[in-house]
Each structure stands twice: as C-alpha cells, then as structure tokens.
N, C-alpha and C positions, 0 to 999 in steps of 0.2 A: 873831392871836387874843388876847383880853384875858384877865385873870386870872380873872374870873368864869366865863367859858366853860370855861376849863381845869378849874376846880374842879368844874363840872357834869359834864364828861366823865369825870373821875376817879371821881366818885361813881357814874356809870353803870356803869363796868366793875369797880368794886371788888367788887360781889357776885359777879362771875364769877370773878375771879382773887384768891386770897387771898395772904397774905404769903409763903407757901411756894412760890408759882409754880404751884400746882395749881388746876385749875378748880373752881369751887364747884358748878356744875351739870353735872358730867361726863356723866351719862347722856343728857341732852338733846343735848349737843354730839355725843356719839358717834352718836346716832340720826340727827342731821342729816348727819353725815359719811358714815354708812352709806348713807343714802338717796341722797346725792350720788354715792357710788361706784357704787351700783346703777344709777342713771341713766346714769352714764358707761359702765358695763359693758354695759348694754342697747344703748346707741348704738353702742359698738364692735363688739358681736356682730352688730348689724344690718348694720354696714358690712363686717365681715370674714366674715360667714357664707358659706361656699362653696355652689355650686350643688348641688342634690340629685344624688346618685350613682345611676345606673341599676343595677338588680340585675345580677349577673354573667351570669345565664342569658339575659337580653335582649340584653346586649352580645354574647354569643357567637352568638346566633341572627342578629343583624344582620350580624355579621362573616361568618357562614357564608353567608347569603343574598347578601351582596355578592361573596364569593369565587365562589359558584356562578354568579352573573350574569356575572362577568368570565371564568370558565372556559367558560361556554356561548358567549360571544361569541368567545373564542379558538378553540374547536373549530369553530364555524361558519366563521370565516375560514380555518382550516386546511383544512376540507373543501372550501371553494370554491377554494382554491389548488390542492389536489390534483386536483380535477375539471378545473380549467382546464389543468393540465399533461397530464392524460390525454387531454383533447380535442385538445390540440395534437399529442400524440405519436401517437394512433391514428386519430382521425377525419379529420384533414387528410391524412395520408399515404394513407388508403384511396382518396381521390379521385385521387391520383397513382400509385396502386399499379399496377405492370405487370400485364398480364392473366394471367401465369403465377404470380403471387403471390410473385415473387422479392423478398427483403428489400432495402431501400434503405438506404444508409449513413446518410442523414440521420435515420433513425428512431431511431438509437441514440446513447447518450452516450459510449460508448467503442468503440475498435476491436475489443477482445476480445469484446464483446457482439455486434457485427456479424458477426465471424467465426464465433461460435458459432451465430448464426441461419442463416448460410449453410450450415453443416454440417448442421443440422437440415433445412433446405430441401432440400439434395441427397439426404439420406436418404429424405425423404418422396417425392421425385420417383422415386427408384429403386424404392421399395416400391410406389408406385402403378403404375409401368410393369410391374413383374414381376407384380403382382396382375392387371393388365389382360390381360397376355399369358396368364397361367394361366387366367383366366376364359374368354378366347377359345378356348383349346385345349380346356378342359373342355366348353364349349358345342359346339364342333365335334365332339368325340368323342361327346357325347350325341346330337347330330343325326345323326352317321354311324351310330350304333347304332340309333337310331329308324328312319332311312331303310332300313337293311339289313333290319331286322325287318319293316318295312312291305312291302318288295319281296318278301320270302319269303312273307308272308301273302297278298299280292296274287297271287302266282303260284299258290298253292294255291287261292285263291278263284276265280281265272279258270278253272281247270280244272273247278270245280264249276258255274260260271256263265259260259258261253261269251260271253254278250252283255255281260259286265262292262265291257270296254274301250269298247264302243260307248256304254254308259250314262255312263261317266266322261267321254267326249268331249263328250257333250251338256251335262254339267255345266260343262265348261271353257268352252263357248260362252257360257253365261250369266254366269259369274263374270268372264270377260275375262282380260286379261293379268296383272292383279294377283292373280288367284287368290282363294281364300277369305280372309275376314278372319283376322287372326293368331290371335285367340282360338279360332276354330273349327278352324283348321288344326292348332294345337298339340294341342287335345283329341282330334281325330280321329286324328292320326298316333300319338299315345301310347296310343290305345285298343288293347285286345287283339283287337278285331273291327273294325279300321279299314276294310278293304275292304267289309265288310258295311254299315257306316254309309253310305259313299259310294253303294253300290249301292241302298240303300233310299231315300236322298235323291233319286236320279236317276230313280226309277220314275214320278214325276209331276212334270213340269217346272213346271206351274202352281203346285203346292204348294211346290216348291222356290223359285220366285220369291217367293212369300209368306213363305217361311222366311227368305230373305235380308233381307226388310223388317222382320223382328221385332227388338225390342230384344235386346241381347246376352244378358241373363239368360234371356229366354224361349227364345232359340236353344239355349242350353246345356241348359235343361230339356227341350226337345224332343229333343235328342241323347240325353239320359239315358233318355227313354222308348223311343227307337228301340233303343238298346243293350240295354235290359232285354228288349224283345221278341225281339231276335236271340238273346240268351243263353237265353231260355226256349224258343226254337225256334218261336215263333209269328209267323214272318215271313209277309208276304203272298205269295200265289202269283203268280208272274210268268210271262208268256208270252215266250219268247225272241224277240229282235228279228229282223226279217226278214233283215237283213244277215248274221246269224250262224246262220241256219237251215241244216240239212243240205241237200244237193242233192236235187232232186226224186227221188222214189222211182220206180224203173223198174217197168214193168208186170211182173206176175208170172204164172206159169202158173196154170191153174185148180186144179192139185193142190197149190199152195203155200198155206200158211196166210196169211190176211189180216193186214196190218199196221195198227196203229192210226194215226189221223191225228196227226202231231206237234203240231199246233196245239191238240189237245184233251188232250195228255199233260200230266201234272204235271211239275214240274222234275225230280223224282226219277226218274220213268219215262223222261223224255227223255234225261237224262244216262246212265241205265242202258242205254238203247238205243244210245247212242253209245259205250258202253264206258268211260264216264268215272267210273263208280261201281262 
C-alpha cells in the first residue's frame, strides 16, 4: 500500500478514534454492538431452547394409565395361569376318579395334603354308612308300626264287613303281583281308615280299573274324596258277597216269627243279625 492510500485510511478512522484512544461516535458503536449481541443471543436461544415441558398433571395421568394397563395385563395373565392350574388339578382327575370318590395321590402337591384328604374321605364314608343304616332302621320301624296298625284296623273292619277279605282279593287280581303303585300304597296304609278305603275301592271293579288309569294327582284326589265320605259316615250301602253270606236259613215253624231276607238287609241289620254289632 502506498503513502497516499495510508493517508486516506488514517483520515477515515480519525473521526472515530481520538488521540485519547476513545471512540468519537461511541453511542453508534454501542448500538451496533448491542444489535449484534441481540442477534447472537436470539440465534443461541433458538438453538438451545429446550422442548416444551408437559404439565405435571398430564404426566401423572399418562403414567397412571400406563401402570393400569400393565397391571391389567398382569392380572389377566395371572388369572389364566390359576385357571389352568385348577383345570389340571380338578377337571382332569375327575375323569380318572374312582367310582367311590377316593382321593388319588396325584391330585395333591404334598403327602400331608393327600393324607388329610384320605382322613376326610374315611370320615365321610363312615358317616354315610351310619346315616344309611339309621335311615333303613327308622324306615323299617315306621313300616312295622304302620303295618301293625293296619293289621289291627283290618281285623276290626273285617268283623264289621265279613266280605272285606273277598273284596280285597278281587283288588289283588287287578293290581297283579306288583300291588298298588307306591304313592297309593303309602297313602292308604298311613290313613286312619285304610281298610275302609280298600273296601270302597273294591266295590266296583270297573271303576277301580278306571281309577288305576288316572294320573297320580287325580288318584290322590279321589282317595281324599273317599276318605271324607268314610269319615262322614256317608258310605255306599253294600250287599255282602255270596261267598260270605250266612248259611241258608232253616225252615221255621208256623208259630215262629218270620225272618227278613238277608239280601234285603242293610249292612247294620245284617251284622246285627249275625251278632257282630
């Protein structure tokens, strides 16, 4: 650079810097520097500005939902595992279970559990056996009492109705070896007028055949009607069967009082004539 150029450069910067080393136009320089710093700060802020922070409530909610989802999945897996174990322990052994329900050792995790199950099984077996025997004895005692009461009632009724046994035999022919159906037999035997029920049923064998064809409920209702009639004393009048009629009456002398025809007598009169009342 030549002398002329140097002189021009010095003249250009002289107004800016005085002899004391201080700037002549300090405010303008400071403004330029400040603007330069602001630009640099803005650029650095743009580069270093962190991502916006989510509010704490949202963060907590997201964390709670995530935890609940994982907890739900864990519980579902645990439930499936437990169900699988239960199926293996109980469903499969049932197919291999002995008929008497005796526990099998493969059902249990420990020997102590197996022994405990055996003790409970033995206790149940003894209880069931004792209960069964007691029930059989009680039923036998009840049946014996009912049978004894029926025999006594039948004996009394036969004295009042000589053809009773003949009527019952006719019923036996119709019902066969199996006898009356269980529901009828039990109701009749436990009735306080059992012989009278049988006697009334046997008076008309056609009606009795129809009676046997009725549904069970209607049969029981019919028995109730017969029992009510017997208790009220409104039984039908019956003619004694020929097989049980008294022997023919011997001729009587002319001075003897005439006797009534037994076929025309009422039951009460007939039994009175025979000395049964």
